[in-house]
N, C-alpha and C positions, 0 to 999 in steps of 0.2 A: 742392756739398758733399751737400745733401740729396737732389738728385736721385741722385747715386750710392748714397747710404745707402737710398733705397726701392726702387733696382733691386736691390741687393745683399739688402735684406730679403725682397722677392718672391722672388729666386731662392732664398733658402733655404728659405720656405714651399714652392715647387714643388719642390724637391729633398725636403723632408720628406714632401711627399705622394705623390711617384712612388717613392721609395726601398722599399716594401714590395712595389710592383708588379714592381720591378726584380728583387728579391731574388726573389720568387716565380718569375719567367720564367727566371731561372739556375737555381733548384731544377729546375723542370720539365724544361728541356734537361738538365741532368745525369742525372735519372731516365730520360729517353728515351733518352739515351745507353747508359746502363747495361742498359736493358731491350734496345736492339738487339744491344747486345753478347754479353748472354745469348741470345738467339735465334740469333744467329750461332754460339755455343758448342754450342748444343742439335743445330742442323743438322748440324753438322762432328764431331759425336761419333760415335766408331766403333761399330759395331753390337755388341750383345752376344753372346758366343759362347755355345755349348750349355753349357760348363763353367761360365758364371756362373751364382752362385746365385739360386735362384729365391726371389721374395717369399714370404713365408708368410701365409696367410688365417686370419685369427682367426675363430672361430665365435662367432656372436652369439648371447648368451644372452640370453632372453625375459626381461624384468623380473617378479620374482616377486610383486613388489607395485608398485602404482604408484596415484599420486594420483587417475588419470582412470579406474581401474578400480574403484574403491571396497574 
């Protein structure tokens, strides 16, 4: 009975040590899968037509006062 309890205790400690690593691996695989799906979606997106709205370029205003310029 002592041997079984020792084996059970060691198994529980090993499981507690490996659990964060296994969760991290599962999370990384899920993120990789999402990135691959997004990349596939980007490649298969239809090209924009000439009628599509153009992005507006905002004019950058220089700062009137800055701590670096005194």
